[in-house]
Jmol script that loads the backbone (N, CA, C; Angstrom):
load data "model"
ATOM      1  N   UNK A   1     -11.548 -35.837  17.460  1.00  0.00           N
ATOM      2  CA  UNK A   1     -11.099 -34.462  17.474  1.00  0.00           C
ATOM      3  C   UNK A   1     -10.682 -34.062  16.055  1.00  0.00           C
ATOM      4  N   UNK A   2     -11.050 -32.880  15.633  1.00  0.00           N
ATOM      5  CA  UNK A   2     -10.734 -32.401  14.289  1.00  0.00           C
ATOM      6  C   UNK A   2      -9.253 -32.058  14.164  1.00  0.00           C
ATOM      7  N   UNK A   3      -8.714 -32.329  12.984  1.00  0.00           N
ATOM      8  CA  UNK A   3      -7.341 -31.956  12.644  1.00  0.00           C
ATOM      9  C   UNK A   3      -7.376 -30.575  11.998  1.00  0.00           C
ATOM     10  N   UNK A   4      -6.304 -29.802  12.175  1.00  0.00           N
ATOM     11  CA  UNK A   4      -6.208 -28.457  11.618  1.00  0.00           C
ATOM     12  C   UNK A   4      -4.950 -28.352  10.763  1.00  0.00           C
ATOM     13  N   UNK A   5      -5.041 -27.574   9.686  1.00  0.00           N
ATOM     14  CA  UNK A   5      -3.865 -27.316   8.849  1.00  0.00           C
ATOM     15  C   UNK A   5      -3.898 -25.876   8.353  1.00  0.00           C
ATOM     16  N   UNK A   6      -2.710 -25.334   8.165  1.00  0.00           N
ATOM     17  CA  UNK A   6      -2.552 -24.054   7.479  1.00  0.00           C
ATOM     18  C   UNK A   6      -2.203 -24.387   6.039  1.00  0.00           C
ATOM     19  N   UNK A   7      -2.844 -23.715   5.094  1.00  0.00           N
ATOM     20  CA  UNK A   7      -2.572 -23.950   3.685  1.00  0.00           C
ATOM     21  C   UNK A   7      -1.932 -22.695   3.106  1.00  0.00           C
ATOM     22  N   UNK A   8      -0.721 -22.862   2.590  1.00  0.00           N
ATOM     23  CA  UNK A   8       0.023 -21.766   1.995  1.00  0.00           C
ATOM     24  C   UNK A   8      -0.192 -21.841   0.491  1.00  0.00           C
ATOM     25  N   UNK A   9      -0.806 -20.808  -0.069  1.00  0.00           N
ATOM     26  CA  UNK A   9      -1.267 -20.855  -1.452  1.00  0.00           C
ATOM     27  C   UNK A   9      -0.564 -19.786  -2.279  1.00  0.00           C
ATOM     28  N   UNK A  10       0.017 -20.225  -3.395  1.00  0.00           N
ATOM     29  CA  UNK A  10       0.632 -19.294  -4.346  1.00  0.00           C
ATOM     30  C   UNK A  10      -0.269 -19.178  -5.565  1.00  0.00           C
ATOM     31  N   UNK A  11      -0.372 -17.955  -6.074  1.00  0.00           N
ATOM     32  CA  UNK A  11      -1.248 -17.672  -7.204  1.00  0.00           C
ATOM     33  C   UNK A  11      -0.384 -17.300  -8.403  1.00  0.00           C
ATOM     34  N   UNK A  12      -0.664 -17.904  -9.562  1.00  0.00           N
ATOM     35  CA  UNK A  12       0.118 -17.606 -10.759  1.00  0.00           C
ATOM     36  C   UNK A  12      -0.547 -16.563 -11.641  1.00  0.00           C
ATOM     37  N   UNK A  13      -1.855 -16.543 -11.654  1.00  0.00           N
ATOM     38  CA  UNK A  13      -2.572 -15.548 -12.452  1.00  0.00           C
ATOM     39  C   UNK A  13      -3.892 -15.250 -11.751  1.00  0.00           C
ATOM     40  N   UNK A  14      -4.501 -14.170 -12.165  1.00  0.00           N
ATOM     41  CA  UNK A  14      -5.702 -13.757 -11.461  1.00  0.00           C
ATOM     42  C   UNK A  14      -5.308 -12.973 -10.219  1.00  0.00           C
ATOM     43  N   UNK A  15      -6.280 -12.628  -9.449  1.00  0.00           N
ATOM     44  CA  UNK A  15      -5.965 -11.850  -8.259  1.00  0.00           C
ATOM     45  C   UNK A  15      -6.054 -12.723  -7.023  1.00  0.00           C
ATOM     46  N   UNK A  16      -5.163 -12.510  -6.071  1.00  0.00           N
ATOM     47  CA  UNK A  16      -5.248 -13.259  -4.818  1.00  0.00           C
ATOM     48  C   UNK A  16      -6.587 -13.055  -4.106  1.00  0.00           C
ATOM     49  N   UNK A  17      -7.190 -11.899  -4.256  1.00  0.00           N
ATOM     50  CA  UNK A  17      -8.467 -11.626  -3.601  1.00  0.00           C
ATOM     51  C   UNK A  17      -9.546 -12.580  -4.121  1.00  0.00           C
ATOM     52  N   UNK A  18      -9.606 -12.757  -5.437  1.00  0.00           N
ATOM     53  CA  UNK A  18     -10.600 -13.658  -6.019  1.00  0.00           C
ATOM     54  C   UNK A  18     -10.309 -15.104  -5.638  1.00  0.00           C
ATOM     55  N   UNK A  19      -9.034 -15.487  -5.642  1.00  0.00           N
ATOM     56  CA  UNK A  19      -8.672 -16.847  -5.240  1.00  0.00           C
ATOM     57  C   UNK A  19      -9.083 -17.081  -3.787  1.00  0.00           C
ATOM     58  N   UNK A  20      -8.829 -16.113  -2.901  1.00  0.00           N
ATOM     59  CA  UNK A  20      -9.212 -16.254  -1.490  1.00  0.00           C
ATOM     60  C   UNK A  20     -10.718 -16.434  -1.351  1.00  0.00           C
ATOM     61  N   UNK A  21     -11.501 -15.710  -2.148  1.00  0.00           N
ATOM     62  CA  UNK A  21     -12.964 -15.868  -2.117  1.00  0.00           C
ATOM     63  C   UNK A  21     -13.360 -17.297  -2.481  1.00  0.00           C
ATOM     64  N   UNK A  22     -12.716 -17.837  -3.507  1.00  0.00           N
ATOM     65  CA  UNK A  22     -13.034 -19.197  -3.939  1.00  0.00           C
ATOM     66  C   UNK A  22     -12.573 -20.228  -2.906  1.00  0.00           C
ATOM     67  N   UNK A  23     -11.421 -19.987  -2.298  1.00  0.00           N
ATOM     68  CA  UNK A  23     -10.898 -20.898  -1.274  1.00  0.00           C
ATOM     69  C   UNK A  23     -11.873 -20.977  -0.104  1.00  0.00           C
ATOM     70  N   UNK A  24     -12.444 -19.853   0.289  1.00  0.00           N
ATOM     71  CA  UNK A  24     -13.390 -19.827   1.409  1.00  0.00           C
ATOM     72  C   UNK A  24     -14.621 -20.683   1.151  1.00  0.00           C
ATOM     73  N   UNK A  25     -14.931 -20.946  -0.121  1.00  0.00           N
ATOM     74  CA  UNK A  25     -16.099 -21.757  -0.483  1.00  0.00           C
ATOM     75  C   UNK A  25     -15.821 -23.260  -0.431  1.00  0.00           C
ATOM     76  N   UNK A  26     -14.553 -23.644  -0.306  1.00  0.00           N
ATOM     77  CA  UNK A  26     -14.199 -25.067  -0.277  1.00  0.00           C
ATOM     78  C   UNK A  26     -14.631 -25.647   1.067  1.00  0.00           C
ATOM     79  N   UNK A  27     -15.403 -26.730   1.071  1.00  0.00           N
ATOM     80  CA  UNK A  27     -15.812 -27.342   2.345  1.00  0.00           C
ATOM     81  C   UNK A  27     -14.593 -27.713   3.198  1.00  0.00           C
ATOM     82  N   UNK A  28     -14.660 -27.350   4.469  1.00  0.00           N
ATOM     83  CA  UNK A  28     -13.567 -27.629   5.393  1.00  0.00           C
ATOM     84  C   UNK A  28     -12.661 -26.438   5.636  1.00  0.00           C
ATOM     85  N   UNK A  29     -12.758 -25.410   4.794  1.00  0.00           N
ATOM     86  CA  UNK A  29     -11.930 -24.208   4.979  1.00  0.00           C
ATOM     87  C   UNK A  29     -12.626 -23.297   5.980  1.00  0.00           C
ATOM     88  N   UNK A  30     -11.915 -22.986   7.068  1.00  0.00           N
ATOM     89  CA  UNK A  30     -12.469 -22.128   8.123  1.00  0.00           C
ATOM     90  C   UNK A  30     -12.255 -20.651   7.823  1.00  0.00           C
ATOM     91  N   UNK A  31     -11.259 -20.327   6.991  1.00  0.00           N
ATOM     92  CA  UNK A  31     -10.993 -18.941   6.652  1.00  0.00           C
ATOM     93  C   UNK A  31      -9.820 -18.845   5.699  1.00  0.00           C
ATOM     94  N   UNK A  32      -9.749 -17.715   4.983  1.00  0.00           N
ATOM     95  CA  UNK A  32      -8.647 -17.477   4.054  1.00  0.00           C
ATOM     96  C   UNK A  32      -8.380 -15.983   3.987  1.00  0.00           C
ATOM     97  N   UNK A  33      -7.102 -15.632   3.944  1.00  0.00           N
ATOM     98  CA  UNK A  33      -6.702 -14.221   3.901  1.00  0.00           C
ATOM     99  C   UNK A  33      -5.631 -14.011   2.843  1.00  0.00           C
ATOM    100  N   UNK A  34      -5.685 -12.865   2.185  1.00  0.00           N
ATOM    101  CA  UNK A  34      -4.643 -12.480   1.239  1.00  0.00           C
ATOM    102  C   UNK A  34      -3.462 -11.968   2.048  1.00  0.00           C
ATOM    103  N   UNK A  35      -2.251 -12.379   1.649  1.00  0.00           N
ATOM    104  CA  UNK A  35      -1.050 -11.975   2.367  1.00  0.00           C
ATOM    105  C   UNK A  35      -0.041 -11.362   1.405  1.00  0.00           C
ATOM    106  N   UNK A  36       0.945 -10.696   1.964  1.00  0.00           N
ATOM    107  CA  UNK A  36       2.065 -10.168   1.190  1.00  0.00           C
ATOM    108  C   UNK A  36       3.306 -10.910   1.653  1.00  0.00           C
ATOM    109  N   UNK A  37       4.059 -11.446   0.718  1.00  0.00           N
ATOM    110  CA  UNK A  37       5.255 -12.201   1.067  1.00  0.00           C
ATOM    111  C   UNK A  37       5.419 -13.369   0.122  1.00  0.00           C
ATOM    112  N   UNK A  38       5.948 -14.465   0.620  1.00  0.00           N
ATOM    113  CA  UNK A  38       6.226 -15.625  -0.223  1.00  0.00           C
ATOM    114  C   UNK A  38       4.967 -16.351  -0.681  1.00  0.00           C
ATOM    115  N   UNK A  39       3.889 -16.236   0.063  1.00  0.00           N
ATOM    116  CA  UNK A  39       2.614 -16.833  -0.353  1.00  0.00           C
ATOM    117  C   UNK A  39       1.596 -15.723  -0.552  1.00  0.00           C
ATOM    118  N   UNK A  40       0.601 -16.008  -1.387  1.00  0.00           N
ATOM    119  CA  UNK A  40      -0.401 -14.999  -1.716  1.00  0.00           C
ATOM    120  C   UNK A  40      -1.670 -15.102  -0.875  1.00  0.00           C
ATOM    121  N   UNK A  41      -2.003 -16.334  -0.480  1.00  0.00           N
ATOM    122  CA  UNK A  41      -3.201 -16.573   0.326  1.00  0.00           C
ATOM    123  C   UNK A  41      -2.847 -17.572   1.424  1.00  0.00           C
ATOM    124  N   UNK A  42      -3.301 -17.300   2.626  1.00  0.00           N
ATOM    125  CA  UNK A  42      -3.123 -18.205   3.761  1.00  0.00           C
ATOM    126  C   UNK A  42      -4.514 -18.644   4.208  1.00  0.00           C
ATOM    127  N   UNK A  43      -4.730 -19.966   4.263  1.00  0.00           N
ATOM    128  CA  UNK A  43      -6.032 -20.489   4.665  1.00  0.00           C
ATOM    129  C   UNK A  43      -5.880 -21.421   5.854  1.00  0.00           C
ATOM    130  N   UNK A  44      -6.957 -21.576   6.604  1.00  0.00           N
ATOM    131  CA  UNK A  44      -7.014 -22.527   7.714  1.00  0.00           C
ATOM    132  C   UNK A  44      -8.106 -23.530   7.375  1.00  0.00           C
ATOM    133  N   UNK A  45      -7.774 -24.815   7.512  1.00  0.00           N
ATOM    134  CA  UNK A  45      -8.743 -25.864   7.207  1.00  0.00           C
ATOM    135  C   UNK A  45      -8.847 -26.831   8.374  1.00  0.00           C
ATOM    136  N   UNK A  46     -10.016 -27.452   8.502  1.00  0.00           N
ATOM    137  CA  UNK A  46     -10.228 -28.465   9.537  1.00  0.00           C
ATOM    138  C   UNK A  46     -10.960 -29.649   8.927  1.00  0.00           C
ATOM    139  N   UNK A  47     -10.572 -30.836   9.380  1.00  0.00           N
ATOM    140  CA  UNK A  47     -11.224 -32.062   8.942  1.00  0.00           C
ATOM    141  C   UNK A  47     -11.017 -33.105  10.029  1.00  0.00           C
ATOM    142  N   UNK A  48     -11.745 -34.184   9.926  1.00  0.00           N
ATOM    143  CA  UNK A  48     -11.623 -35.262  10.908  1.00  0.00           C
ATOM    144  C   UNK A  48     -10.322 -36.042  10.783  1.00  0.00           C
ATOM    145  N   UNK A  49      -9.653 -35.951   9.626  1.00  0.00           N
ATOM    146  CA  UNK A  49      -8.411 -36.707   9.429  1.00  0.00           C
ATOM    147  C   UNK A  49      -7.409 -35.903   8.621  1.00  0.00           C
ATOM    148  N   UNK A  50      -6.143 -36.294   8.715  1.00  0.00           N
ATOM    149  CA  UNK A  50      -5.117 -35.634   7.903  1.00  0.00           C
ATOM    150  C   UNK A  50      -5.332 -35.939   6.426  1.00  0.00           C
ATOM    151  N   UNK A  51      -5.879 -37.110   6.108  1.00  0.00           N
ATOM    152  CA  UNK A  51      -6.202 -37.431   4.712  1.00  0.00           C
ATOM    153  C   UNK A  51      -7.227 -36.435   4.171  1.00  0.00           C
ATOM    154  N   UNK A  52      -8.184 -36.090   4.989  1.00  0.00           N
ATOM    155  CA  UNK A  52      -9.186 -35.106   4.592  1.00  0.00           C
ATOM    156  C   UNK A  52      -8.571 -33.744   4.334  1.00  0.00           C
ATOM    157  N   UNK A  53      -7.554 -33.386   5.124  1.00  0.00           N
ATOM    158  CA  UNK A  53      -6.862 -32.114   4.910  1.00  0.00           C
ATOM    159  C   UNK A  53      -6.139 -32.119   3.568  1.00  0.00           C
ATOM    160  N   UNK A  54      -5.538 -33.254   3.221  1.00  0.00           N
ATOM    161  CA  UNK A  54      -4.874 -33.382   1.915  1.00  0.00           C
ATOM    162  C   UNK A  54      -5.889 -33.236   0.787  1.00  0.00           C
ATOM    163  N   UNK A  55      -7.089 -33.787   0.972  1.00  0.00           N
ATOM    164  CA  UNK A  55      -8.149 -33.656  -0.035  1.00  0.00           C
ATOM    165  C   UNK A  55      -8.543 -32.193  -0.218  1.00  0.00           C
ATOM    166  N   UNK A  56      -8.619 -31.459   0.875  1.00  0.00           N
ATOM    167  CA  UNK A  56      -8.930 -30.027   0.797  1.00  0.00           C
ATOM    168  C   UNK A  56      -7.840 -29.320   0.001  1.00  0.00           C
ATOM    169  N   UNK A  57      -6.593 -29.659   0.258  1.00  0.00           N
ATOM    170  CA  UNK A  57      -5.480 -29.075  -0.491  1.00  0.00           C
ATOM    171  C   UNK A  57      -5.597 -29.348  -1.984  1.00  0.00           C
ATOM    172  N   UNK A  58      -6.010 -30.557  -2.356  1.00  0.00           N
ATOM    173  CA  UNK A  58      -6.178 -30.901  -3.772  1.00  0.00           C
ATOM    174  C   UNK A  58      -7.324 -30.101  -4.401  1.00  0.00           C
ATOM    175  N   UNK A  59      -8.386 -29.888  -3.647  1.00  0.00           N
ATOM    176  CA  UNK A  59      -9.500 -29.080  -4.177  1.00  0.00           C
ATOM    177  C   UNK A  59      -9.062 -27.639  -4.409  1.00  0.00           C
ATOM    178  N   UNK A  60      -8.246 -27.127  -3.504  1.00  0.00           N
ATOM    179  CA  UNK A  60      -7.748 -25.758  -3.670  1.00  0.00           C
ATOM    180  C   UNK A  60      -6.792 -25.687  -4.855  1.00  0.00           C
ATOM    181  N   UNK A  61      -5.945 -26.695  -5.026  1.00  0.00           N
ATOM    182  CA  UNK A  61      -5.010 -26.727  -6.150  1.00  0.00           C
ATOM    183  C   UNK A  61      -5.753 -26.663  -7.482  1.00  0.00           C
ATOM    184  N   UNK A  62      -6.981 -27.173  -7.528  1.00  0.00           N
ATOM    185  CA  UNK A  62      -7.774 -27.193  -8.756  1.00  0.00           C
ATOM    186  C   UNK A  62      -8.396 -25.840  -9.093  1.00  0.00           C
ATOM    187  N   UNK A  63      -8.340 -24.883  -8.196  1.00  0.00           N
ATOM    188  CA  UNK A  63      -8.908 -23.555  -8.451  1.00  0.00           C
ATOM    189  C   UNK A  63      -8.060 -22.856  -9.513  1.00  0.00           C
ATOM    190  N   UNK A  64      -8.719 -22.275 -10.500  1.00  0.00           N
ATOM    191  CA  UNK A  64      -8.006 -21.590 -11.579  1.00  0.00           C
ATOM    192  C   UNK A  64      -7.117 -20.475 -11.018  1.00  0.00           C
ATOM    193  N   UNK A  65      -5.866 -20.464 -11.450  1.00  0.00           N
ATOM    194  CA  UNK A  65      -4.916 -19.448 -11.028  1.00  0.00           C
ATOM    195  C   UNK A  65      -4.013 -19.874  -9.893  1.00  0.00           C
ATOM    196  N   UNK A  66      -4.354 -20.954  -9.201  1.00  0.00           N
ATOM    197  CA  UNK A  66      -3.513 -21.436  -8.097  1.00  0.00           C
ATOM    198  C   UNK A  66      -2.338 -22.207  -8.697  1.00  0.00           C
ATOM    199  N   UNK A  67      -1.125 -21.817  -8.323  1.00  0.00           N
ATOM    200  CA  UNK A  67       0.057 -22.492  -8.850  1.00  0.00           C
ATOM    201  C   UNK A  67       0.621 -23.523  -7.883  1.00  0.00           C
ATOM    202  N   UNK A  68       0.451 -23.327  -6.577  1.00  0.00           N
ATOM    203  CA  UNK A  68       0.990 -24.268  -5.602  1.00  0.00           C
ATOM    204  C   UNK A  68       0.246 -24.152  -4.283  1.00  0.00           C
ATOM    205  N   UNK A  69       0.099 -25.308  -3.612  1.00  0.00           N
ATOM    206  CA  UNK A  69      -0.516 -25.353  -2.286  1.00  0.00           C
ATOM    207  C   UNK A  69       0.365 -26.204  -1.391  1.00  0.00           C
ATOM    208  N   UNK A  70       0.709 -25.680  -0.239  1.00  0.00           N
ATOM    209  CA  UNK A  70       1.456 -26.438   0.757  1.00  0.00           C
ATOM    210  C   UNK A  70       0.560 -26.609   1.974  1.00  0.00           C
ATOM    211  N   UNK A  71       0.327 -27.862   2.365  1.00  0.00           N
ATOM    212  CA  UNK A  71      -0.543 -28.171   3.507  1.00  0.00           C
ATOM    213  C   UNK A  71       0.348 -28.406   4.724  1.00  0.00           C
ATOM    214  N   UNK A  72       0.208 -27.573   5.737  1.00  0.00           N
ATOM    215  CA  UNK A  72       1.005 -27.661   6.956  1.00  0.00           C
ATOM    216  C   UNK A  72       0.091 -28.075   8.102  1.00  0.00           C
ATOM    217  N   UNK A  73       0.131 -29.361   8.467  1.00  0.00           N
ATOM    218  CA  UNK A  73      -0.731 -29.883   9.511  1.00  0.00           C
ATOM    219  C   UNK A  73      -0.213 -29.410  10.874  1.00  0.00           C
ATOM    220  N   UNK A  74      -1.124 -28.940  11.717  1.00  0.00           N
ATOM    221  CA  UNK A  74      -0.777 -28.467  13.059  1.00  0.00           C
ATOM    222  C   UNK A  74      -0.607 -29.679  13.972  1.00  0.00           C
ATOM    223  N   UNK A  75       0.516 -29.719  14.682  1.00  0.00           N
ATOM    224  CA  UNK A  75       0.807 -30.796  15.644  1.00  0.00           C
ATOM    225  C   UNK A  75       0.712 -30.192  17.038  1.00  0.00           C
ATOM    226  N   UNK A  76      -0.290 -30.623  17.799  1.00  0.00           N
ATOM    227  CA  UNK A  76      -0.491 -30.065  19.135  1.00  0.00           C
ATOM    228  C   UNK A  76      -0.893 -28.608  19.071  1.00  0.00           C
ATOM    229  N   UNK A  77      -1.021 -27.978  20.230  1.00  0.00           N
ATOM    230  CA  UNK A  77      -1.323 -26.545  20.233  1.00  0.00           C
ATOM    231  C   UNK A  77      -0.879 -25.899  21.511  1.00  0.00           C
TER     232      UNK A  77
END
end "model"
wireframe off; spacefill off
backbone 0.3
color backbone group
């Protein structure tokens, strides 16, 4: 069964819209939306393992302009 996580992404420079577009291209990301509040982009990711979700978070952290990524793994539903 696939694991799911919400990724809370803060942007330091650039536009959240462009960052969200790039996040959507990361393998394993099911969707990304620009938000208003404490985080700039909220993404949903799925992978076969929690380790894979952490890898997705690291790939997103490498996107230019991203200042922080918090990976929140979903427990149950």
